Every structure is written in C-alpha cells, then in structure tokens.
C-alpha positions as CSV (number, residue, x, y, z in Angstrom):
1,M,98.4,119.4,136.1
2,E,94.7,118.6,135.7
3,S,94.9,119.8,132.1
4,I,97.7,117.3,131.3
5,Y,95.8,114.5,133.1
6,A,92.7,115.3,131.2
7,I,94.5,115.1,127.8
8,I,96.1,111.8,128.9
9,L,92.8,110.4,130.0
10,I,91.1,111.4,126.7
11,N,93.9,109.7,124.8
12,V,93.8,106.6,126.9
13,L,90.0,106.3,126.6
14,I,90.2,106.6,122.8
15,F,93.1,104.1,122.7
16,I,91.0,101.6,124.7
17,G,88.0,102.3,122.4
18,I,90.2,101.6,119.3
19,F,91.5,98.4,121.0
20,I,87.9,97.3,121.5
21,R,86.7,98.5,118.1
22,P,89.6,99.0,115.6
23,D,87.2,100.4,113.0
24,L,87.0,103.6,115.1
25,V,90.4,104.7,113.9
26,S,89.2,105.3,110.4
27,A,86.5,107.7,111.7
28,L,89.0,109.6,113.9
29,A,92.1,109.7,111.7
30,L,93.0,112.7,109.5
31,S,92.9,111.6,105.9
32,P,94.1,114.3,103.4
33,S,91.8,113.0,100.7
34,S,88.7,113.6,102.9
35,V,89.7,116.2,105.4
36,W,87.5,119.0,103.9
37,G,84.5,116.7,104.1
38,H,85.4,115.6,107.7
39,P,87.1,118.7,109.2
40,W,86.7,117.4,112.8
41,T,89.4,114.9,112.1
42,I,91.9,117.7,112.2
43,I,91.2,117.6,116.0
44,T,90.2,114.0,116.6
45,S,93.4,112.7,115.1
46,M,95.3,114.5,117.8
47,F,93.8,112.3,120.5
48,T,94.1,109.0,118.6
49,H,96.9,106.4,118.8
50,Y,97.0,103.0,117.4
51,N,99.7,101.2,119.3
52,F,101.1,101.2,122.9
53,T,104.5,102.6,122.0
54,H,103.0,105.5,120.2
55,I,100.7,106.6,123.0
56,L,103.3,105.9,125.7
57,F,106.0,108.1,124.1
58,N,103.5,110.9,123.2
59,M,102.0,111.0,126.7
60,W,105.4,110.9,128.3
61,A,106.5,113.9,126.2
62,L,103.2,115.6,127.0
63,Y,103.8,115.2,130.7
64,F,107.4,116.4,130.4
65,F,106.8,119.5,128.2
66,G,103.3,120.2,129.4
67,S,104.3,120.3,133.1
68,A,106.9,123.0,132.3
69,I,104.6,125.0,130.0
70,L,101.9,125.0,132.6
71,R,104.2,126.4,135.2
72,I,105.5,129.1,132.9
73,L,102.4,130.1,130.9
74,G,99.4,128.9,132.9
75,V,96.4,126.8,132.0
76,Q,94.8,128.9,129.3
77,R,98.0,129.5,127.3
78,F,98.9,125.8,127.7
79,W,95.5,124.8,126.1
80,L,95.9,127.4,123.4
81,L,99.4,126.2,122.6
82,Y,98.5,122.5,122.6
83,M,95.3,122.8,120.6
84,I,96.5,125.4,118.0
85,G,99.8,123.6,117.7
86,G,98.0,120.3,117.0
87,I,95.7,121.9,114.5
88,I,98.6,123.6,112.7
89,G,100.5,120.3,112.7
90,S,97.4,118.6,111.2
91,L,97.1,121.3,108.5
92,A,100.9,121.1,107.8
93,Y,100.5,117.4,107.2
94,V,97.6,118.0,104.7
95,L,99.5,120.7,102.9
96,L,103.0,119.2,102.8
97,R,102.3,115.5,102.6
98,D,103.6,113.3,99.8
99,T,100.9,110.6,100.4
100,N,97.2,110.4,101.1
101,A,97.9,108.1,104.1
102,P,95.7,108.8,107.1
103,V,97.5,110.2,110.2
104,I,96.9,109.9,113.9
105,G,98.7,111.1,117.0
106,A,99.4,114.0,119.3
107,S,102.9,114.7,117.9
108,G,102.1,118.0,116.3
109,A,100.7,119.3,119.6
110,I,103.6,117.8,121.5
111,F,106.2,119.4,119.2
112,A,104.3,122.8,119.7
113,L,104.9,122.4,123.5
114,G,108.5,121.4,122.9
115,G,109.2,124.2,120.5
116,A,107.7,126.8,122.9
117,L,109.7,125.4,125.8
118,A,112.9,125.3,123.8
119,V,112.5,129.1,123.2
120,L,111.3,129.9,126.7
121,R,114.0,127.8,128.5
122,P,116.6,127.1,125.9
123,Q,119.5,126.4,128.2
124,T,117.7,124.0,130.5
125,K,119.7,120.8,130.6
126,V,117.8,117.6,129.6
127,V,118.6,114.1,128.6
128,F,116.9,113.0,125.4
129,F,116.9,109.6,123.9
130,P,119.2,108.6,122.2
131,I,121.7,111.2,123.5
132,P,123.0,109.9,126.9
133,I,124.4,113.2,128.1
134,P,122.7,116.4,129.2
135,V,122.2,118.9,126.4
136,P,120.4,122.2,126.3
137,L,116.7,121.8,125.7
138,W,116.7,123.5,122.3
139,I,119.3,121.0,121.0
140,G,117.3,118.1,122.4
141,V,114.1,119.2,120.8
142,L,115.7,119.9,117.4
143,T,117.7,116.6,117.5
144,N,114.6,114.6,118.2
145,F,112.8,116.3,115.3
146,V,115.6,115.5,112.9
147,I,116.0,111.9,114.1
148,I,112.2,111.3,113.8
149,S,112.2,112.9,110.4
150,L,115.1,110.9,109.2
151,M,113.4,107.7,110.3
152,E,110.6,108.5,107.9
153,I,112.9,109.5,105.0
154,M,115.5,106.7,105.4
155,L,113.5,103.8,106.9
156,H,110.1,104.7,105.3
157,L,108.4,104.5,108.6
158,N,104.9,106.0,108.9
159,V,106.0,109.2,110.6
160,A,104.2,112.4,109.8
161,W,107.2,114.7,109.9
162,Q,105.1,117.5,108.4
163,A,102.8,117.5,111.5
164,H,105.9,117.6,113.7
165,L,107.3,120.5,111.7
166,G,104.1,122.5,111.8
167,G,103.7,122.1,115.5
168,L,107.4,122.9,116.2
169,I,107.4,126.1,114.1
170,F,104.1,127.2,115.7
171,G,105.4,126.4,119.2
172,A,108.7,128.2,118.7
173,A,106.9,131.3,117.4
174,A,104.5,131.2,120.3
175,G,107.4,130.8,122.7
176,W,109.1,133.8,121.1
177,F,105.9,135.8,121.4
178,Y,105.4,135.0,125.1
179,R,109.1,135.5,125.8
180,R,109.1,139.0,124.2
181,R,105.8,140.0,125.6
182,S,106.5,139.0,129.2
183,F,110.3,139.2,129.4
184,N,110.3,140.7,132.9
185,A,107.7,138.3,134.2
186,Y,109.8,135.2,134.1
187,R,113.2,134.1,135.2
188,W,115.1,132.9,132.1
189,N,117.7,130.2,132.1
C-alpha cells in the first residue's frame, strides 16, 4: 500500500504546487507539439492534475485498482504496470491525437491497472458509476472507457481518450501475460 500512498502523495503535492503557481502546469503537461524537445513530460504529465474532481477520481481509481494489483502481482510489477502503462498512454495520445492540446492526468496509468485487473479478475463483481448494479469487472472497465470516450466525442470535453486506450490495451496485454505465465500461482475468479 505504500506504493499507492506514494503516488497519491506525489500527485497531491504537485496539485498543491499548481494551485500555488498555476504556471507550473505548462512545464509538466504533455504537449504533442513539443514532446520530443521535452520528453520528461511523458512522465510528469502522469502526476499532474488541474482541478479537484480530476485528481479525486483518478486517485480513487488508483486506490481501487492499485490495491488489487498489489495483492495479485506485488510491488515491482505494480510499479512496472503503472509507469509503463502511463508512458504508453502518453505516447498513444501523441500518436493518435486530433489536436495539439496539452494533456495531464494519471488516466493512462489508471486504465493500465484497470485493464490488467479486468483480465486477471474478470468476473469480480463491482459497482461502477453510472451503473447502479454489480457487474463483472471487465464490463465495468470497458463501460467506463466507452462512456469517457463518448464524453469527448459527443460533448467535446477535454478528455484524452487516446491515453486511456493506450493504457487499457497495455494493461490488458500485461494482465494476459501475467495470467498465462503464472496461471497456477493465483486463484482466479
């Protein structure tokens, strides 16, 4: 759990820093037009949030998915999944974007955790907003991806669905890899 708390703490400290100095967000955000000149933003953008709702929902999802992934895969694999998923999410945004708008948030990394967990524990029953009934985890993760993506397409909200997609695909592939590699090591449900 220390890993999850560390990520939450980093995100909160950066959030407070941006609250104090809003100009910091431009130095930390991933901007497709300048990413190759500022490659660190592929990572710093994963720890940057601009408003309370954004950080609240991402950190809540991190806690939910991350706690389960830590129990299943351990600390080292959790960190690999989170960081590589976030990096792939950032790169997916750069490659698939239809705008040069800068992007921030941990969603690519969060969707990597969710994708892995959906493969590792597909039938676990969960309640996801806005579905008020328990559904299998894999349905919840995919439904949230679709709803968030449709919000961008239909409502023109600033949602980086490309980062979500990159993280989700990587996470699902990693979950499949870990499930196939260690099938007898875990109890599947």
